C-alpha positions in Angstrom: 57.1 -74.4 66.4 60.8 -73.5 66.3 60.4 -71.6 63.1 57.5 -69.6 64.3 58.5 -65.9 64.4 55.8 -63.6 65.7 57.6 -60.4 64.7 58.0 -61.7 61.0 54.3 -62.6 60.8 53.4 -59.1 62.2 55.7 -57.6 59.5 54.0 -59.6 56.8 50.6 -58.6 58.1 51.6 -54.9 58.2 53.1 -55.1 54.8 49.8 -56.8 53.3 47.8 -54.1 55.0 50.0 -51.4 53.6 49.8 -53.0 50.3 46.0 -53.2 50.4 45.8 -49.8 51.6 48.0 -48.6 48.8 45.9 -50.5 46.2 42.8 -49.1 47.7 44.2 -45.5 47.9 45.1 -45.9 44.0 41.8 -47.2 43.2 40.2 -44.3 45.2 42.6 -41.9 43.3 41.6 -43.3 39.9 37.9 -43.2 41.0 38.4 -39.6 41.9 40.2 -38.6 38.8 37.6 -40.4 36.7 34.8 -38.7 38.6 36.6 -35.3 38.2 36.9 -35.9 34.4 33.1 -36.9 34.2 32.1 -33.8 36.3 34.7 -31.6 34.4 33.4 -32.8 30.9 29.8 -32.5 32.2 30.4 -28.9 33.3 32.3 -28.0 30.0 29.5 -29.6 27.9 26.9 -27.5 29.9 29.0 -24.4 29.3 29.3 -25.3 25.7 25.6 -25.7 25.5 25.0 -22.5 27.2 27.4 -20.6 25.1 26.0 -22.2 21.9 22.6 -21.4 22.8 23.4 -17.9 23.7 25.1 -17.5 20.3 22.2 -19.0 18.6 19.9 -16.5 20.3 22.3 -13.8 19.2 22.5 -14.8 15.7 18.7 -15.3 15.6 18.2 -11.7 16.9 20.9 -10.4 14.6 19.2 -12.1 11.7 15.7 -10.8 12.7 17.0 -7.3 13.2 18.7 -7.4 9.7 15.3 -8.7 8.2 13.6 -5.8 9.9 16.2 -3.4 8.5 15.9 -4.8 5.1 12.2 -4.9 5.1 12.3 -1.2 6.4 14.5 -0.2 3.6 12.5 -1.9 1.0 9.2 -0.3 2.5 10.8 3.1 2.5 12.1 2.7 -1.1 8.5 1.6 -2.1 7.0 4.6 -0.3 9.4 6.9 -2.0 8.7 5.5 -5.5 4.9 5.8 -4.6 5.4 9.4 -3.4 7.5 10.0 -6.5 4.8 8.4 -8.8 2.0 10.5 -7.1 3.8 13.9 -7.5 4.6 13.1 -11.1 0.9 12.1 -11.7 -0.2 15.3 -10.0 2.2 17.5 -12.1 0.8 15.5 -15.2 -2.6 16.3 -14.2 -1.8 19.9 -13.7 -0.3 20.1 -16.9 -3.2 18.7 -18.5 -5.4 21.1 -16.5 -3.5 24.0 -17.7 -3.6 22.9 -21.4 -7.4 22.4 -21.2 -7.7 25.8 -19.6 -6.0 27.4 -22.7 -7.9 25.2 -25.0 -11.4 26.4 -23.8 -10.5 30.1 -24.2 -11.4 29.4 -27.8 -15.2 29.9 -27.4 -16.0 27.8 -30.4 -14.2 24.9 -29.0 -15.7 25.5 -25.6 -19.1 25.9 -27.0 -18.9 22.4 -28.9 -17.5 20.8 -25.8 -20.2 22.2 -23.5 -22.7 20.8 -26.0 -21.3 17.3 -26.0 -21.1 17.4 -22.1 -24.8 18.3 -21.8 -26.0 15.7 -24.5 -23.9 13.0 -22.7 -25.4 13.8 -19.4 -29.0 13.9 -20.8 -28.3 10.4 -22.3 -27.1 9.2 -18.8 -30.1 10.6 -16.8 -32.9 9.9 -19.4 -35.3 12.4 -17.6 -38.1 14.8 -19.1 -36.7 17.7 -17.1 -33.1 18.5 -16.3 -31.6 21.5 -14.5 -28.0 22.5 -15.5 -25.6 24.3 -13.1 -22.7 26.0 -14.6 -20.2 28.7 -14.1 -21.9 32.2 -13.7 -20.1 33.5 -16.7 -21.0 30.5 -18.9 -24.9 31.2 -18.5 -25.2 33.0 -21.7 -23.1 30.5 -23.6 -25.2 27.5 -22.0 -28.5 29.4 -22.7 -27.5 29.7 -26.2 -27.1 26.1 -26.8 -30.0 24.6 -25.0 -32.1 24.3 -28.1 -29.3 22.5 -30.1 -28.7 20.2 -27.0 -32.5 19.1 -26.8 -32.7 18.6 -30.4 -29.5 16.5 -30.7 -30.6 14.4 -27.8 -34.1 13.7 -29.3 -32.3 12.7 -32.8 -30.0 10.3 -30.8 -32.9 8.6 -28.7 -34.9 8.3 -32.0 -31.9 6.7 -33.9 -31.1 4.3 -31.0 -34.7 3.3 -29.8 -37.0 4.3 -32.6 -39.0 6.2 -30.0 -39.7 9.9 -29.3 -38.4 11.2 -26.0 -38.2 14.8 -25.2 -36.1 16.6 -22.4 -36.5 20.0 -21.4 -33.5 21.8 -20.1 -33.3 24.9 -17.6 -30.4 26.8 -16.0 -30.1 26.9 -12.4 -29.4 30.4 -11.7 -29.8 30.5 -7.8 -26.4 28.9 -7.6 -23.2 28.5 -9.7 -20.2 26.2 -10.0 -17.3 27.7 -8.0 -14.5 25.7 -7.0 -13.4 22.2 -6.1 -10.5 21.1 -3.7 -9.7 24.7 -3.4 -9.2 25.2 -7.2 -11.6 27.2 -9.3 -13.8 25.0 -11.7 -12.5 25.1 -15.2 -16.1 24.8 -16.8 -18.6 22.2 -17.8 -21.9 21.5 -16.2 -23.6 19.5 -13.5 -27.0 17.9 -14.6 -29.6 17.1 -11.9 -33.3 16.1 -11.9 -35.8 14.8 -9.4 -35.2 17.8 -7.2 -31.4 17.4 -7.2 -31.7 13.8 -5.8 -30.1 12.5 -9.1 -27.0 14.3 -10.2 -24.6 13.8 -13.1 -21.5 15.9 -13.0 -19.8 16.7 -16.3 -17.6 19.5 -15.2 -14.3 19.5 -17.0 -12.5 18.9 -13.8 -14.6 15.7 -13.1 -14.1 14.4 -16.5 -10.2 15.1 -16.3 -10.2 13.0 -13.0 -12.5 10.1 -14.7 -10.0 10.2 -17.6 -6.8 9.9 -15.4 -8.3 7.3 -13.5 -9.4 5.3 -16.6 -5.9 5.7 -18.3 -3.9 5.3 -15.1 -2.6 1.9 -15.8 -1.3 3.1 -19.2 0.0 6.2 -17.7 1.9 4.2 -15.1 3.4 1.9 -17.7 4.5 4.8 -19.8 5.9 6.7 -16.9 7.4 4.0 -14.8 8.6 1.2 -16.8 10.2 -1.6 -14.9 
């Protein structure tokens, strides 16, 4: 009991408590630092993901916008080409029309052409009575070839079918061909029967249009080679 020193014991207890407190404080500091790093990394990762997502959206939006612009340019280019092709074909059509107009000024050429157009229409309709509508100034010329047309038609039918079939032609003088799409009709005839319920248009303008439609692929290949 002589060696027992209360002050020394208290001092040791105080030192032990201080040491334990210091250790606990260091642990708390380490845990706080660790938690701070975790939270900081968590926030950084969240911000990174947010920024990455924003840039993804921006890049996607930019890509879509560029695709739209590219598509728009391509479509505009196609429309321009289509317009240019249309205008060129229209000019070609007008040139052919003008050449045809000059060609039919030769009455012998136009007479033969009219006869062929009438006979072709007669073969198409195959009716016993057919009425012809033509330009008013073409009435005398059409009247002069009616007999030839009827005879040629009969010969063709006889040759192809070995049967007789007669068609009587007449001229409609109550109305005449005038214009189409704002342009004067070049010439030709419109054949009709059954009280005009059946019609075959063999005007030069309609035949020109049909020819252009028929040969349009060849015309395109010739004019617009890739």
